[in-house]
Structures are given as C-alpha cells and as structure tokens.
C-alpha positions as CSV (number, residue, x, y, z in Angstrom):
1,M,104.2,66.8,115.9
2,K,104.0,70.5,116.6
3,Q,105.9,72.0,119.5
4,L,105.2,75.1,121.5
5,I,108.1,77.5,121.6
6,K,108.5,80.6,123.7
7,L,110.8,83.4,122.5
8,T,111.2,87.1,122.8
9,V,110.8,88.9,119.5
10,N,111.7,92.6,119.4
11,G,111.2,92.8,123.2
12,A,107.8,91.1,123.2
13,E,107.3,87.6,124.7
14,E,105.8,85.3,122.0
15,E,104.4,81.7,122.1
16,V,104.2,79.9,118.8
17,L,103.1,76.4,117.9
18,V,105.6,75.2,115.3
19,E,106.4,72.2,113.2
20,P,109.9,70.9,113.8
21,W,111.0,71.7,110.2
22,W,109.8,75.3,110.2
23,D,112.6,77.9,109.9
24,L,112.6,81.1,111.9
25,A,112.0,83.2,108.8
26,Y,108.7,81.4,108.2
27,V,107.6,81.9,111.8
28,L,108.5,85.6,111.8
29,R,106.8,86.3,108.5
30,E,103.8,83.9,108.4
31,R,103.0,83.3,112.1
32,L,104.0,86.6,113.6
33,G,103.4,88.9,110.7
34,L,106.8,90.5,110.7
35,T,107.4,90.8,107.0
36,G,110.4,93.0,107.2
37,T,112.6,89.9,107.2
38,K,113.0,88.9,103.6
39,V,113.7,85.5,102.1
40,G,115.7,85.7,98.9
41,C,117.3,82.4,98.4
42,N,116.1,80.0,101.1
43,T,119.6,78.5,101.2
44,G,121.5,80.9,103.4
45,E,123.5,82.4,100.5
46,C,122.1,85.9,100.2
47,G,121.7,87.2,103.8
48,A,118.4,88.9,103.1
49,C,116.8,87.0,106.0
50,T,119.4,88.1,108.5
51,V,118.1,88.6,112.0
52,L,119.8,88.7,115.4
53,V,119.4,85.8,117.8
54,D,120.8,86.6,121.2
55,G,122.7,89.4,119.5
56,K,124.3,87.3,116.8
57,P,123.4,87.5,113.1
58,V,121.8,84.3,111.7
59,N,120.3,83.4,108.4
60,S,116.7,82.9,109.6
61,C,115.9,80.8,106.5
62,L,118.3,78.1,107.8
63,F,117.7,78.6,111.5
64,L,115.1,76.2,112.8
65,A,112.4,77.9,114.8
66,V,112.7,75.3,117.6
67,K,116.3,76.5,118.1
68,A,115.0,80.0,118.8
69,S,113.0,78.8,121.9
70,G,114.1,80.7,124.9
71,K,116.1,83.2,122.9
72,A,115.8,86.9,122.0
73,V,115.2,87.6,118.4
74,L,115.6,91.1,116.9
75,T,114.3,91.9,113.4
76,I,114.3,95.1,111.4
77,E,111.0,96.1,112.9
78,G,112.5,96.0,116.3
79,L,115.2,98.7,115.6
80,Q,112.9,101.6,115.9
81,S,112.9,103.3,119.3
82,A,109.8,103.3,121.5
83,N,108.7,106.7,120.1
84,R,109.1,105.3,116.5
85,E,112.4,107.1,115.7
86,L,114.6,105.2,113.2
87,H,117.8,103.6,114.3
88,P,120.9,105.4,113.2
89,L,121.6,102.6,110.7
90,Q,118.2,103.0,109.1
91,E,118.7,106.8,108.9
92,A,122.1,106.4,107.4
93,F,120.9,104.0,104.8
94,I,118.3,106.6,103.7
95,E,120.7,109.6,103.9
96,H,123.5,107.8,101.9
97,F,121.2,106.3,99.3
98,A,122.2,102.8,100.3
99,V,118.7,101.5,99.4
100,Q,117.8,100.8,95.8
101,C,115.4,98.0,95.3
102,G,115.4,97.5,99.1
103,Y,115.1,93.7,99.2
104,C,118.5,93.2,100.8
105,T,118.2,96.2,103.1
106,P,116.7,94.6,106.2
107,G,119.2,91.8,106.3
108,M,122.1,94.2,105.5
109,I,121.0,96.6,108.3
110,M,120.7,93.7,110.8
111,A,124.1,92.4,109.9
112,A,125.6,95.9,110.3
113,K,123.9,96.3,113.6
114,A,125.6,93.1,114.9
115,L,128.9,94.5,113.6
116,L,128.4,97.9,115.4
117,D,127.3,96.2,118.6
118,E,130.7,94.4,118.5
119,N,132.9,97.1,117.0
120,R,131.8,100.7,117.3
121,S,134.6,102.0,115.1
122,P,135.0,99.6,112.2
123,T,137.2,100.4,109.2
124,E,135.9,100.2,105.7
125,E,137.6,96.9,105.2
126,E,136.1,95.5,108.4
127,I,132.7,96.5,107.2
128,K,133.2,94.8,103.8
129,E,134.5,91.6,105.5
130,W,131.5,91.5,108.0
131,L,128.9,92.1,105.3
132,K,130.3,89.6,102.8
133,G,127.5,87.2,103.5
134,N,124.9,89.7,102.5
135,L,124.4,90.1,98.8
136,C,123.1,93.2,97.0
137,R,122.4,93.2,93.3
138,C,121.7,96.9,93.0
139,T,124.0,99.2,95.0
140,G,127.6,98.0,94.4
141,Y,128.1,98.2,98.2
142,T,129.9,101.6,98.2
143,K,126.8,103.5,99.5
144,I,126.2,100.7,102.0
145,V,129.7,100.9,103.4
146,E,129.4,104.7,103.6
147,A,126.1,104.4,105.5
148,V,127.6,102.0,108.0
149,L,130.6,104.3,108.6
150,A,128.2,107.3,109.0
151,A,126.0,105.3,111.5
152,S,129.1,104.3,113.4
153,T,130.2,107.9,113.7
154,Q,126.7,109.0,114.8
155,M,126.4,106.2,117.3
156,R,129.7,107.2,118.9
157,G,128.5,110.8,119.1
158,V,131.4,112.1,117.0
159,G,130.8,115.5,115.6
160,K,128.0,116.5,118.0
C-alpha cells in the first residue's frame, strides 16, 4: 500500500506517494527527476548514492524513502547557490582534476560536505578516513583529498 511522504529536498517541500520498499535513491531519481544522485551497487558498498539527510550522509540506495518523511534531504543539485554558483567543493573538484569518469563524484562531494560541515579543518588522514565508504575506480583518491583540503581552506577564508 502506497504512503504519502512529505520531505524537504534541496530546500523545496515535496510530497511523494511511495511504496514501502522504495529507497530514497529511487524516489530522488525516478519520482523527483534528480539524477545527480548515482546508484552504483545498490548494496551500500560504493557510496555513489550518498546524500545528506538532516545533515548526515546516508547511502540513499539503502535508506527507505518512508524514513525520509519529515526530513531535509540535500543532493548534489542542492549545493549550488541561489544564483547558480558552484559550491566550493564542486569548484575544487574541477580545479584539482578530482573528476575522471565522474560517476562517484556526486556521492564523494556530498560525503565531503558532511565532513566539512562537521570539521572545517580536516587533516589529510581525517579526509581519507571519512571518505573510506566512497569508492572511486579512476582517480586513486590523491586528487580527491587535495580538492577537499582546498575547499576546506577556501570555506574558512584562508588566503583571501
């Protein structure tokens, strides 16, 4: 039996009629048209589907949509500012060549956003530890870590 859920996605109030077994990734992609969230494994192993629910990173392929009712969901599409400027993490990933095939990038950026929301000055080791649930088959992680460090610096206003 379908259930109506109400949630806030990227700042917009949404109402969606969902089946009890639908995961959040499915609802975001197929019902709300937010295809930035990728589904790589559908088992919670790769992190490509990472979104923030009430500020915490979750694997949306495992997170039941009904559990998102009443919560705030932030996806990669929601990181841009109102005037469509990229978030410092998005800019840093581009500037540091941390994107190759790009499939893991939305989940990687969302996980990094959760880290920087919690810790504005992470060390390289803290970044690696935080991102260990997000797999990348292309970059070797060096450029990703460099991008997160650069975004951290920019977000703190260092060097301005």
